[in-house]
C-alpha atoms as one frame of an Amber mdcrd trajectory, in Angstrom:
protein
   3.115  -2.531   5.718   2.396   0.908   4.253   4.612   3.981   4.356   4.915
   5.745   7.707   6.628   8.944   8.815   9.308   8.375  11.417  12.263  10.006
  13.067  15.453   8.403  11.772  17.258   6.488  14.483  21.037   6.763  14.654
  21.157   3.019  13.886  19.160   3.482  10.660  21.131   6.620   9.750  24.325
   4.570   9.897  22.823   1.345   8.459  21.617   3.103   5.287  24.623   5.474
   5.203  22.323   8.469   4.773  25.201  10.960   4.890  26.920   9.307   1.916
  23.668   9.083  -0.046  23.019  12.799   0.282  26.597  13.884  -0.365  26.644
  11.820  -3.585  23.504  13.264  -5.146  24.617  15.010  -8.293  23.619  18.603
  -8.873  22.704  19.658  -5.354  24.428  21.359  -2.483  22.509  19.848   0.408
  23.043  21.724   3.662  21.696  18.796   5.687  23.922  15.741   5.895  24.044
  14.767   9.573  21.455  13.024  11.703  20.980  16.298  13.572  19.963  17.927
  10.250  17.923  15.060   8.792  15.554  13.931  11.474  12.691  12.306   9.607
  11.846  10.081   6.680   8.914   8.255   5.124   9.592   4.530   5.074   7.971
   1.242   4.105  10.153  -1.285   5.907   8.408  -4.309   4.363   9.338  -3.114
   0.842  12.741  -1.748   1.920  11.945   1.671   0.419  12.194   5.123   1.939
  11.623   8.706   0.838  13.992  11.346   2.149  13.577  15.099   1.715  16.954
  16.562   0.765  16.640  20.240  -0.144  14.417  22.876  -1.748  14.818  26.063
  -3.728  12.520  28.827  -4.855   9.643  30.591  -3.192   6.309  28.911  -2.523
   4.506  31.745  -4.323   6.739  31.515  -7.392   8.594  28.327  -8.303   9.250
  25.909  -5.482  11.157  22.689  -6.195  11.904  20.045  -3.583  14.539  17.368
  -4.120  13.927  13.903  -2.703  15.767  10.614  -2.589  13.642   7.555  -3.106
  15.855   4.758  -1.799  14.684   1.445  -3.218  16.457  -1.609  -1.800  19.871
  -0.020  -2.322  19.095   1.980  -5.467  19.147   5.770  -5.115  16.517   7.546
  -7.218  16.560  11.351  -7.371  13.232  13.107  -7.805  12.562  16.829  -8.099
   8.956  17.742  -7.297   7.791  21.212  -8.258   4.847  22.905  -6.583   2.964
  24.559  -9.444  -0.052  25.591  -7.408  -1.409  25.232  -3.943  -3.813  26.616
  -1.441  -4.079  26.723   2.294  -7.522  27.431   3.676  -6.329  27.412   7.279
  -3.513  25.951   9.387  -5.054  22.485   9.157  -5.885  22.211   5.461  -3.588
  22.338   2.425  -3.939  21.295  -1.212  -0.840  21.067  -3.447  -0.407  20.492
  -7.173   2.927  18.890  -8.036   4.812  18.254 -11.257   7.918  16.138 -11.780
  10.531  18.116 -13.731  13.263  15.545 -13.051  13.469  11.861 -12.179  16.841
  10.137 -12.314  16.830   6.353 -12.194  20.161   4.596 -11.619  21.754   2.619
 -14.438  20.629  -0.991 -14.402  17.589  -0.334 -12.200  15.094  -2.980 -13.304
  11.843  -1.600 -11.862   9.747   0.184 -14.465   9.228   3.944 -14.434   5.446
   3.603 -13.934   5.927   1.532 -10.779   8.519   3.997  -9.478   6.081   6.865
 -10.025   3.318   4.999  -8.180   5.573   4.374  -5.185   6.889   7.955  -5.254
   3.319   9.285  -5.173   2.331   6.929  -2.358   5.328   7.960  -0.247   4.896
  11.675  -0.982   1.203  11.598   0.015   2.134   9.864   3.257   4.840  12.473
   3.927   2.290  15.276   3.833   3.661  18.740   4.452   6.636  17.939   6.667
   6.713  14.220   7.341   6.910  13.317  11.005   6.803  17.046  11.861   3.684
  17.891   9.799   0.724  19.505  11.496  -2.026  19.612   8.861  -4.945  17.303
   9.403  -6.177  17.596   5.808  -3.290  17.593   3.307  -4.069  16.627  -0.278
  -1.851  16.400  -3.335  -2.740  16.406  -7.007  -0.010  14.949  -9.183   0.401
  16.134 -12.770   2.626  13.312 -13.901
């Protein structure tokens, strides 16, 4: 089953202890920690992996970095994705160029970095501009990592 964008159910929010995951991410002050704040995710249930947008800083025109959690069968991976360039031709078409200034793998995580990057890219492409709330019909991403 591939990644899909979904609203997070209260059952899943509690099952995966999303609030604890976000509160324990080092180096961020995430304003969103409740199910009312975090409504959507990108999940592949068959692989037991999900991507969760946590926070962002910077301006789109300047330096814009988004922090994500890639939850992989219990392991919490922190990824910062920086938009280094992008264009929007109209409300339905966007192209982004992303770099990866930071990727933090947990100690003892046995999956290789290359596989993590492949899954991160797959999930991020599926997420599009705003996950379950995205509107663009044509959203493309170029990864520079």
